[in-house]
N, C-alpha and C positions, 0 to 999 in steps of 0.2 A: 217387734212386739205386736200382738194382735190388738186390733181396734177395740174389741169388746172388753179386753183386759184394761185398756186405758180408760174406757168409759166407766168400768167398775171402780177404778181408782178414784175417779172424779166423784162418783156417787158416794163412795165411802167417806170422802172429804166434804160431802154435801156442797159441792161446787158445780156450777154449770160448765159446759164446754162448747167449743165451736171448732169448725174445720173449714178449710178453703178448697175450692175447686179451681184447677188451672187447665187450659187447653194448649196443645203444642202450636206455636205460631207457624206460619207458612214458610218463613225464611230462617236461615241460620243466624242472621243478625238479630232477628226478633227472639229466637230461642236463647241466644247468648245473653241478651238483655233481660230475658225472663229469669234466667239463672240469678242475675243480680237482684232482680225484684223479689224473687222468692227469699233470697238471703236477707233483704231488708225486712220483709214481712215475717220472717222467722222470729223477729223480736216481738211480734204480737202474740207469740206462744199459742199457735193453733194446736189442738190435740192431735190432729192428723191432717194430711192434704190428699186430694185425689187428682189424678191426671186422666183426661178424657181420651177416648179412642175413636178415630175416624171410621165412618161407615166402610165396611168391607175390609178393614185393616189398612186403610189408605194412609194412616199416620203411624204405622208400625214402628219404624225406626225412631221417629221423634218422640212418640209416646214412651217407648221403652227407655230412651236416653233421658228424657225429662224425669221419669219416675226414678231412674237410678241415681241421677244427680241429687234430686230432692232427698232421697233416702240416705245415700252414702256420703255426699259432700256436705249437705246442710243438716244432716242428722234428724230430718223430719220423718215421723212415721208416715209412710206413703201407701196409698191404696190405688192400684192401677185398674182403670176401667178395662174391660175386655168384652167385646161383643162377638157373637157367633154367626150372625147373618153374613152370607157371602164369604164365609171363612171355612177353609177346609181344615181337617184335623191337624195337618202338619203345621199350619200357621198358628193354631191355638197352642199346640205343644211348644213351639218355639217361643211364643210370648210368655207362657208359664215358666219355661226354663230360664228365660232372661230375667224374669221377676225374681225367681228364687236365687239366681246367681248374684243379684244385687242386694240380697238380704231382705227383699220385700215379702211380707207375710200376709198382705191384704189385697183381695181382688174384688172389684165390683162386677159381678157377672150379669151381663145384659144380653137380651136377644138382639138388640139393635134393630135397625130398620133396613129393608132393602133400599137400594138407591132410589130416591124419591122419584115417582113417576113411572117406575118399571111395572106396568100392569102385567107383563108376561114374565115377570121374575120367578125363578124357582130356586129353592135353597141349594147350596153347593154340596153339602155333605149331609147324608141322612142322619148322622149322629146328632146334629144340632138343628133343631127346628124352633125350639122355644128356649127361654132362659133357664128353665128347669133342667133341660138337657145339659147345659153347660155346668150348672151347679153339680149335677150328679157326676159328670165326667171329671171335674176337678177333684171331687171327693174320691172317686175310684182311683185316680192317678196319683194323688198326693196325700190321701188320708186326711189327717187333721193338721197338716202343715199350714195351709192357708186359712185365714179368716175370710169368709165369703159374705159379701153384701149383695143385696138385690134392690131393684127399684120398686117404689110404691107410687101409686097414682091416686091422690086424693080426689081428683075430678074425673077419674077413668082414663085409660090409655086412649090416645088420640085416634087410634085405628079400631077401637073396640066399640061395639054397640051393646055390650052386656051390662046388666044392672050392677050397682055397687057391690051387692052381696056376692055376686059371681066373681067379680074382680078380686075381692078380698079372699075368696076361696082359692083362687089361683095363687095369690100371694102366700097364703098359708101352706099351700102345697110346696112352694119353693123353699120355704123355711123348713118344712118337714123333710125335704130332700137334702138338707145340709146347710142352708144359709144361716148366717149368724146375726145379721142386722139389716135394717132397711133404711135407704136414703130416698126421700120422696122427690117427685117432680116439683118444680117451683109452683107457687100459688100466691094469690093476693086476697083470697076469701078466707080469712082466719077462722070464722065460725064454721065454714064448710070443712076445713081441715080438722078442727077439733071434733066435729061430729064423726068424721071418717075415722080418726084415730080411736075414738071411743068404740066404734063399731068393730075395728080390728081387734081391740082387746076383748070385746065380748065374744068374738069368734075364736079365741084361744091363741092369739099372737102375743107372745110375752117378751120377745126380743126387743132390743132398742129400735125405735122408729125415729129417725132424725129428719126433721123438716128441711126442705130445700128453700133457701132464701136468696132471691136474685134482686139486688138493688136496681132500680131504674137508672140507667146511665144516659139514655137519650130517648126522645119521644119515638123516633123512627125505629130504633132498636127494640124498644118496648112493644111497639105495635107489631113488628115482624115476629118476635118470639112468641107473643101471646096468640097471634093468629096461627102460626105454624103448629104450635103444641096444643091449640084449642083450650087455652087457659081462660077461665071465667074472670072477667074484670068487673068488679062492683061498680054500680052507677056512680057512687060517690067519688070513686077514684077517677073515673072518666071526667066527671065535672071538675075535679080539682086540677087535672092536667090541661084542660081546654085553654084557659087564659094564659098559660105559661109555656105551651108546647113549642113556641118559636124562640124561647130564651133558654139556650142549652144549659147555662149555669143554674138557672132556677129549677130546671128539670132535674139536674143532678142533685141539687140541694134538697128538693122534694123527695127524690129517691132515697137519700140518706135518712131523712126523717121518717119516711114510711117504713123502711126496713127496721129502724130502731123501734118504732112503735109496734111493729109486728112481733119482734122478739120480746118486747116487754109484755105484750098481751099473752104470748105463749108461755112466758115465764110465770105469769100470774095464774095460768091454767095448769101449771105443774110440768110443763115441757122444759127439759133442762139442757138439751143439745140442739145445735143449729149448724147446718151445712151451708156456707155462704158461697154462691157462685160468683167468683170475683170478676169473670170476664178478663182476667189477667190485668185488671186495673187495681191500683193501690190505694189512692187517697180516699175514695168512698168507703172502702172496707175499714180503714183505720178510723174514720169519722164515726161510722156506725158503732164500732166497738167502744169508742169514747163515749158516745151518747148513752149507751146502755150501761156504762160503768165497768166494762170488762177490762179496759186498759187505761193507763193514765194518759192525760192529754199530751199530744206531741210537743207542745211548747214547753211543758214541764220536763219531758224526757230530754229535749235538746239542751235545756239549761244544765241538766245533770251531765250530759255528754261533754259540754263545753268546759266543764270543770275537771275532766279526766284527761290524762295523757294517754293518747291512743297509739300504741306501738305496732299494731298489726290490723289487717282487715277483719271485719266482723265475720267473714266466712272461714270455714276450716281450710287448712293448708291442702290445696288440691294436688300438690306434688307428692304427697305421702302415698305410697303404694298400698299401705294397709288400710287406707280410708277410701280408696277409689278402685273399682274393678278395672282390670286391665283393658276392658273394652271401651272404657270411657276416656276420651281424650281431653284432658284438662287444658291443653294448649289452645283450644278454640274459645276459651272463656277466661278472661282476666277480671277477677272481682274488682269492683270500684268502691271506694269509700264515699258515703253520702250522709255524713253525720248531721248536716243541716237540712236534710229532706228535700233537696232541690230536684231530685229525680222522680219523686213520686207522682207528680202531676204534669210531666212534660207531654204526655199523650192523653190528656184529659178529654180532648175533643176530637176523637177519631171521626173522620168524615168519609164514610162509604169505603169502597174497595181501594181507593187511592190514598188511604192513610199512610203514614210514614212506615216504610218497610222495616225500619229498625225497631219499631215499637213491639214490646212484648205482646200487645193486643192485636198485632197484624194477622188477620186470618179469619176463619169462620167462627162466628159466635154461637151458632146453633148446633155445631157438630156434624151436620149432614154433608158438608163439602158441596160438591156440585150437585144441585138438586133443582127440581122444577117448582118447589115451594107450594105446590097444590097436589091434591089427590089425583090419581089417574083419571077418574071419571070426570072430575071438574076440568082437568087439562084438555080432555077430548072435547068437552062442551065448549071450551073457550077457543081452541085452535083448530078444531075440526080435523079433516084429513087432507092436508095439502097435496096437490098433484104436480105442481110445477113451481118455478121460481116466482112467477107472478102472484101465485097464492101467498107465498111467503112475504113478498113485498106488500101486499094488501094488508096482511096481519100487522106488519110494522106501522103502516100508515094509520090503520084504525087505532092502534095503541097510542100513537102521538096525538090523534084527534080525540081520544078519550072514549071511543066506542068499544074497545077491548080493554078490560081493566088491568091486565098484566101480560107480560111475555115471559118465556122461560128464564130470561136473564134479569128480570126485574122483581122487586119485592112488592110492587104495587103500582098505582097510577103514576104518571110523570109528576115530578115536583112542581110546585107553583112557578118556580123560576123558568120553567120550560116555555111558558107563555111568550116570553120575549123572543124566542127563536123557533116557535112552533112551525111557522111557514117554511123556514129553511130546512127543518128536519123532515117535514113532509116531502119536500122536493128531493132530498137525498134518498129517502126510502122509495119513492116512486121510480127513481133511476136505478134501483137495485143496490144502493149503498145502505146496508141495514144498520141502523144506529142502536147501540146498546148502552150508551152513556154520553152525556153532554152537559155543558154549562155555558151560560152567556158571560161575556166580559162585564165586570163590575168595577167601578172606580170610586171607592170611598162612600158606599151607601151606609146608612146607620145600621148598627147591629140588630135593631128592632124592626128593620124593614120586613114587611110580611112576605115578600117574595124571595129575597136572597139573604136576609139577616140570620145570624147565628151568634152564639157566644153570649157573654154578659152584656147587660144593658149599658148604654153610654159609649159604645165603641164604634169603630168603622170597619167595614169589611171590603175586601178586594178579591177579584177573580180574573184569571186569564180564561179566555174562551178556549174550550177544548171539546173534542168529539172522539168517541171510540166507535168503530163500526167494522162490520164484516164486508169484505170486498171480493168479488168474483175473480177467478184466476185470469180471465182475459183482460181485466182492468188493472191488475196489480202493478205491472211494470210502468204503465203510463202514469198512474197516480204517484208512484214513488218519484219518478222523474219530475213531475209537476211540483211536488212538494219541495224537492231539493232546489228548484230554480225559481220558484214564484216569489219568495220573500225571505229575507234574512231573519225575520222574526219567527218563522215557522220551525218547530222541531217535531220529530215524529219517531215512533217505533212501529214496525210492521213485522208480523211473525206468522208462520204457518203452523199447523198442528204438529208437523214432523220436526220442528226445531229450527228451521231457517229464520234468522233475524236480520232485518235491514233497518238502519237508523242513520240519521244525519248528525248524530251527536258524538260520533267517534273521532271526528276531525280528520279522518283518512279519506280524502276525496277520491283518490285513485281506487281504493278498495270499494267504495260505494259505487263508482262507475262500473267496476267489474261485476258487482252483484246485479246492478240494473241490467247490464248486457246479458248476464246469465238468465235473469228472470224473463227477459224478452224472448230468449231462445227457447226456454223450457215451456213457458205459457203459450208461445206461438205454436210450438209443436203440438201442444195439447188441444189447440183450437180445432184441429181436424178430428180429434177424438170426441169432442163434446159438441153434440148437435143440438141446436135449438130450433124448434118448429115455429110456425107463425103465431101460435098462441103462447109463446114463451115457455113451453114445457121443456123439461130437461130430460134427455135420455139418460138412463141410469145404468150402472154396472150390473152385470148379471149375478154378482156375488156380493153379499153384505160385507165380505172381508177384503175386497179388492178396491183400493182407492183409484179414482180416475186420473188424478194428477198429484204426483208426489213431489215434495221439495227435493232439490238435488243433493243436499248435504245437511249435516247437522252442525249448528253453530251455537250450542248452548253455552251460557256463561255462568260461572260460579257466582252465587249471590254475595260472596265475600269480596269480590273484586271492587277496588276503589272506583267510584264513579260519582258524577255530579248528580245532585238531586234538584228537581225543578218544582218549586212550590207554586201551585196554581190556585190555591186559595189561602188567604192569610187575613188576620185581623189585628187591629190595634185597639187596646182597651186600657182604661184608666188604671194606673198602678201595676200593669203587667208587662212582661216582655211580649214581643210580637209572637202571636200564635200562628203556626202553619199546619193546619189539620189535614190538608190535601197536598200530597207530594207525589209526583210521578218520577219514577226512575226505572232503570232497566230491570232491577230485581222485582219490583212490584208489578211491572208490566208482564214479566214472564210468569210470575205466580198467578196473575189473573188470566193470562193466556191459557194456561193449562186448564183452569176451571171453566173458562168460556167455551173451549172446545169440548170438554167433557159434558157440558150441558147439551150440546148438539146430540151427543150419544144418548143422554137421558131422554131427550125428546124422541129420538129415533126409536127407543125401546118401548114407547107407548103402543107401537103398532106391531102386528104379527110379522114374523119373518116372511120375506118374499112379497110383502104388500108394497104397493106403489109409494105410499107415504114413507115407509121405512127406507126404501132404496133411495128416494130423493134426499131425505135428511142425512143419510149416511154419506152420500156423495158430496153434498154441500159441506158437511163437517170435515171431510178430507181435502176438498179442493180450495175452499175459501181461505182468505187471510184475515187476521185481526189487525186493525190499525188503531193507534192512538195518536192524535194530532193536536198540537197546542200552538196557539198564537200568543207569543210572549209579550206582545204589546197590549197590555190590559186596558189601555185607553182607546183601543180601536175595536168597537163592537161588531164591525162588519167584515174585517179582513179575512178571518178564517172561512166564513161562509161564502165569500166571493170566490174563494179558491175551490172549496169542496162542493158547495151546493149550486 
């Protein structure tokens, strides 16, 4: 059914409506658990759901699978996002065909963005330059089959310098080309949105305009997304967050109340539809809907459930071939019952890239994937034009010391907890071991501690020291051997861009020794090919396409393989089970490995082809290895650094 028809039904009943947005997690485990979560959230009765699309089609398979399962298994009216940037016509055709085959009738047509930081980016297909081109193409190919939505920007598109009236003119052109409804970017300035919506109506836009509502889930996440999308943050909101920004639970509670208040204000102004960006989290969304009065409180619903005899899962039978397309494999997902609501908040406190890989919320929250997080001109201003590895080392040192505000892998300046290990990190980077993540050991600090505290007040937090860093090809074998023999408390993963993985967590000592010997042989052979002059400059390959040192073989592991998880951050809080927001395991490391190396490519593309900086970054991205190292003795604050730094 088309979204505009469902909206019309709600209008005829004089009822408000709401919808949910989901993104595809990076791992199969996360996707499987998201299927369960969507099934539970189905009971909240959203009018429709949307599934996001990664830049350049990077999430093609997972987005189409997620959309198909939501539509065919859960019976939810689903709108699949589709971007045309860095997408050729064939991939667009495949996506639209997959959507139609799954019975999906709704597409959110977006231009999307070039991979962030690509100053020298050019569009792949002349057919698609702007979102309006995608709208026209869908209409040409499918006529009236699809209901097409487009994006609206109450505060202007982040890449645009046009006045509001010009932006609205572009929006009107998209609608005239065949779009049926508008979903807006998130905002926190309600008065600004209402003024923009009024201006849209005055310029002849009569289709549904659905405001995007994003609850604040964490202070750092809020800061990241608002900075990236250039969202205005009212001064009153900033002042309200200041005293609670270090208490994750209070921030989440505040976010729920703020979203509920926003919806109430919009309802009072005559806005009747709301698109909630869930970030794949469950509890906050339900609480918002309860506060507004759209759903009955969960405590009441659970009491009702406990009086029923439940004979089957709340999900539809995934074994029925008439309800699931042949391309969807229901065997990868086994629905679970959760009538007491125990699963809705198990990942309430995701903590950076090392959150639990099983979480439905494991992955990119902003939809850009690997990105530099800043505009190309700003990136060049920050990082200049490095000529050799010493230039790279100095950038990392300056970041740790606070004179460079961010690096390609960071979302901002180092966290306050970095003060405890700053000298050690400086030493690592001066020696060419480039650190992109770290934390000090913590043994039972209060959850309100200004440097390392998190979670609800009144608890205690713990951390194992860990570090993640890029290591040059000449040092890889020696570091691996050192980590294996230095301490029984040390665990590590190391991986190349090309897929080789080395770890001491397999329990197969002979296999590890074989890999170390192979590393020594390969990297030793390459030492003769990689010349370093007295100023530490690195000779580069003559082609942007040819790596200087390739890994010998591929050893990629399916992320459904059974493996041990290593909790490196955990907290104990009154009346709660132990919370483990930071978990390092092979699947999460490999997911981050792919993104970390893609960021080298993003940085590389800031510079013209053939330039010295581009060749340098290209070679580093192919030659270096990514390490993650943990000292599991959380009561030893110096052990890790004595080995590495």
